[in-house]
N, C-alpha and C positions, 0 to 999 in steps of 0.2 A: 840727277834723277828727274823724271818728268813730274810735273805737278799733277795733283788729283784732277780728274775730269768731272768731278761732281762736288757740290758744296758739302762742307763739314761745319758742324756747330759745336762751340763750347758754351758753357753757361757760367756766367759770373754770379755766384750765389751769395746773396745776403739773406739772412734769416727771414726778414719780413719784406724784402724787396730792395731794389737799387735806388729808387727815388728817395730823396732825403725825408719826404713826408709820407712815403709809402706805407709805413707802419700804421698811419692814421686812417688809411682808406677803409671803408666799411667792410670790404671783403678781404682784407689782409689779415695775416696771423701775427699779431704784435708780440707773441711769445716765441716766434720762430728762431730768434738768434741763439737761444740756449736749449732749444727743444730737440734732442737727438732723434726722437721718433719722427719729428717733422722733417729733419734733414734726411733721414733714411727714406721716407716716402718720396721726397723730392728727387733724390738721387736715382731711385728706381724708376720714377716717372720719366726722367730724362734719358736714362739708359734704355728703357723699353722703346722710347721714341726714336732712338738712333743718334743721340748726341755723342760726340767723340770724347768730350772731356767736361769735367766739372771743376771749376776754378774758384778758389777762395782767396780773396784779397786780404791784406793785413797791413797794419802799422803797429809798431811796438810802443805805443803810447795812446793816451786818450787823444782823439783827433780834435784838437782845438782846446783852448783853455778859457774861453769866454763863457762863463756860466749862464749868461743871458740867453744864449742859443743852445749850449751843449745839453742842458737838461730837457730840451725839447726834441732831441734826436736819439738814435740808437748808437751813436758814435763812441759811447763809453762802455759798450756792452757787447762783446763778441768773443767767440771761442778762438783759441789758438789753432791755426789751420792744420798743421801736421797731425796734431792730436785728433782733430775732427776727422780728417781723411783716413787716419788709421782705423778709426771706429767704423767708417763707412766701407772700408775695403772688404771685410768679410760679408757685408750686406749687399754687395754688388759683385758683378763678375766680368763686365766688359768696359765700363766707362772709365776714362782716364781720370786720375786724381791729382790735381795741380795745386800746389800751395805756394804762396808768396813768402819769401824770406829775404831779409836784407843782408847785404854784404858789409854794411857800415857798422851794424851792431850785433854781429855774430862772429864766431871763429870758424875757419874752414873745417877743422876736424869734426866739430859737433854737427855742423850741417851736413857734411858728407855722410856721416853715420846715420843721421835721421832720415835723409832721403834714400839712402841705400836700404835702410830698414823698411821704409814705406814701399819701396819697389819689391822687396822680398815678400812682404805681407800681402801685397795686392797682386802678386804674380806678374809683375812687370808693367804696372800701369801708372807709375809715379812721374810727375813733372815738377820742375822747380821754376817758379817765376822769379827771376833774378832782379832785384831792385836795389837801389842805392840809398833809399829813404829820402822823401821829399818833405817830411814833417820835422822841423828842427827840434820840437819838443822831445823827440826820441833821445837826443843826446844826453839830456839831464837824467834819464833813466839808466844810463850806462857810465856815469861818472865823468862825463865831459861837460865843460863849461859852455861849449858852443858846437854847432854842427860842423862836420867836415865840409870843406869848400867843394864846389862843383867839380872842378878838375881832379881834385884829390879823391873824391868819391869814386869816380870812374877808373882812376888808376888803381885804387885799392880793389875795386870790383874785378878788374881784369886779372890781377894776380890771384885774387880769391878763387875765381872760377878755375884757373889753371891748377891751383892746389887741390881743389875739390876733385877735379877730374883725375889728377894723379893719385889721390887717395882711393877713388873708386877702382883704379887699376892696380891696387896693392897686391891683389891676387889675380893671376891669370885665370882665364876660363878653365875650369876643371882642376884647379890647384887643390881643392879640397877632395882628396881621394878617399878618405875614411876607410882605409884598408885594415880590417880587423886582424887578418892573418899576420901582416907585417908589423902592425902596431903604428903605422904611419897615418896620421890624420890629414896633414897638409904636406904637399910636395914642396920641400924647401927650395928647389930649383925654380919653382913657379911663383914664388913669393918675393915681393920687392919692397925695399925701403925707399921712401920718397926723399928724405934728407933735403927738403926745400929750405933755402935761405934767400929771402928776397927783401925788397924795400919795406914791405908792410908785414910780412909773416915769416916766421921760422917754424917749420913743421917737420918733425922727423918721420912720422908714419911708422909702420904701415897701418892701414885701417883694420880694425879687429872684426872684420865681417867679409864674407865671400863677395865676389864681384856681383853687382846687381844683375838681375835677369836681363835688363835691357843693355847691359854694358855700362851705359850712363843713363840715368833718368833724363827725359826730354827737357831741354832748356827753353823756357819762355822768356820773353823780354819785351819791353815797351819803350825803347829809346826813341825820342822824337827830335830833340835838339841835335845839331851837328855832331857833338861829342857823343850823345846818347845813341844816335843812329849808327855811328861808327862802331860803338861797343856792341850794339845789337847785331850788326853785320858780322862781327868777329865771333860771337858766341851763340847768338839766338838761333833757335830752330823753328819756333813759332813766335811771330812778332805781333803783339797787340798794338793797334793804332786807333786814333780817334779823329779821322778826317771830318771836316765840316761840310764837304761837298764831294761829289763824284770826281770832279777835276782834281781836287787835292789828293784823293785816294790814288788816282792814276799817277800823279806827280810823285807821291811818296814811294810807290812801288818802283818807279823808274830810278829814283835816286838810291833806294835801298839795293836794288839789283846791282847797280854800279858799285856801291860800297861793298857788297858781298863779294863781287868779282875782285875788287881791289884787295880784299882781305885773303884772297887765294882760295875762295870757296865757290861752289857751284850754286847759282841762284835757285836752281831746282831743288836744293836741299833746305830751303827756307819757306815756311808757310806764313802768310799774312792774314790775320783775322782782325778786321776793324770792329769797333764796338757797335752793337745794335740794341736799341731800346724800344722794342715794339709794344704798342698797345693795340690789342685785337678786340674788336667789338662786332656787333651784328651789322652796323653800318659805319660809314666814314664819319657821319655826324655824331653818332654815339661815342665813337672813339675820341673825337675831338672834345666832347663834353667830359670824358674821363680825364683827359690831359688837363683841361681847365680846372676840374675838380681837385686834382692833385696839386696844382699850383695854388689854389685857394687855401689848401691845408698847410702851407708853409708860413709860419709866423714871420713877421717883419724882422725880428732879431736874427732868425735863422737865415733869411734871405741875405741880410747884410754880411753875416759871418761866412756864409757859403762861398761868396766871391772872395772875401778876405783870406780864408783858409787856403784857397787854391791860387790866389794871386801872389801871396807871400810878401813879407817884409814891410807891410803897411798896416796902419790902424784905421779901420773904417768906422769906428765908434760914432764919430760926429758927422758922418756923411748922410746926406738926404737921399733916401731911396728913390725919390722922384726927380732927381737931378742927374745930369750926365756924370760919368766917372771923371774925376780930376785928371790932369795931364801928368800921370805918373810915367816914369821911365821904364825901360825894359830890363834893367839889371836886377837879378835876384839870385840868392843862394838856394832857392827851391827849384821847382820845375820850370826851367826857362821856356820850354815849348808851351806849357799851359798858360803861363803869364802872357806870353806873346799872342797866343790864340785869343785870350780874353780881351786883350787890348785891341787886337785887330777887329774882333766882332763889335766891341763897344764903339770904336771910332768909325768903322766902316758903315754902320747902320745908325749911328747917332742914338744909341740906346741909353736910357736912364739906368741907374744902378739896379732898380727893381726889374726892369725889362731884361737886363743882362743876367741877373740871378735866375729869373724864370726860364730864360733860354738855356742857361747852363744846367739847370736842374733836370731838364728832360728834353731830349731831341724830339722834333715833330716830323721827322722824315719817314718814319715807319709807323704811322698812326692811322688806323683805318680798319675796314672790314678785312677778312682773311685774304681775299683776292687782291686787295690794294697792297697789303703788306707783302704778299708774295711777289707781286709785280715789281715793287721797288727793290726787293732783294735780288730778283732776277736781273734787273737793269744794272745793278752794280756788278754782279757776277759776269755779265756779258762784256764788261770792259777788260777782263783778264787781269785786273789789278789785285784781286783778292782770291783767297783759297777757301774762305769760310767766314764765319762771324763769331764774335764773342758776345753772347746775348746777355744783357742785363735786364731782367724783368722788373718793371717799376714797382709792382707789389705782387706778393705771393700768398697762396699758390695759384690763384685764378689765372693770371696771365701766362704762367708756364703751362697750365692745363689747356688753355685756349690755343696757344701757339703750337703745341705738340699735336693737338687733336685737329686743328683747322688749317694751319699754314703749311706744316710739313707735308701733309698729303697732297696739297696742290703742287708743291715743288717736286714731289716724287712723281706725280702724274706727268709733269712736264719733262721728266728725265734729268732734273737738275740735282736731285738729292736721293741718296740711298744710305741706309745704315752702314757704318764702317765694318770692315772685315779684318780679322787678325786677332791674335791673343793679347799682344802687348800694345801699349800706346804708340810706340814707334811704328809697329806694323799697321795700325789703324791710320796713322798719319802718312803712310807711305815713305817713311824715313828708314834708312839702313841702321842696323844695330851697330852701336859704337864699337869700332875695332879695338 
């Protein structure tokens, strides 16, 4: 299929904002994490502005166990995503509703049923961000002594997705005939047992629910390591990325397209949305001041643990924030791409741990007046490497309000953006309904 000829936007929603100290900003709502009215207002703002999807990230554990930093963040206080999105579904009518759910600490039947239910409740607007879990602390919450290994996580994930798709196809389209005269509710010839027996799962099926309105809810993925990218190429329909430069974004798209083709799929059936963390202000100088202000609100303990929690497998307790990162290796059982990216940034620019943490906490590439932010978005779009952006607002609601009111109209005037059309999330993304 042809790729969209205009930008699309998803919003990575955190209650008080995506910046780790965003909740402390004077114009942030620190109660946003659990405030359903706040979530409803934000979802409607994004929908009215023409955002294609609202995305809720998740880990099934407290993110980190170091109390010196944890008690200074919102990482121990957030709603379960599918429950939240089910609540938002009747309060919205067009925006896609995308939830993160791990294949490492769930079972296929339960997740297939939850996402099919969300798709029915929302009228075909559900999406599943498929993750394999990067936080080892999740294992202890599910009776495991240690986290699955990197390769095993992805092997399990591949089988998991196959089983879920099979369960979504338990009933053919139109199998529920509900014929009062004959007394037949389900056409038995159009109902299928899965009877899956694999390396990781044994699932009989069928799913106790009609086929989802989209056939299959849209699959989102964020694989970046070679193994992760191969998995994304096999199953992903919208791929989240985090390039550190335009050149890296172009390189990633080239490699991904090759992987998608190798997997027997059409690259035109995959959308790529890199992360975007805009700060919009009246002037470039004022936006830079907001960025610096956010950095100043991060406590030293949080700075140290921010890198540690994303770096994986190391203890940073005794590291000096104003010294360079020690000579750690690249091996990890967590996110290999994230660790490699942090190492490359620290070594390439000779950053201290403090400087690395501040750089990692907030990107500075889309910080400025509305025209500056729009110019930078347009420059990345012009490369052909992206189909849209996954926007993480550093603090809420102000930055979402300014982006939608000031940046999107500029992009629309340039012919680069228009609100999506279509009833289902698949239709809005320009993706075919799952056969």
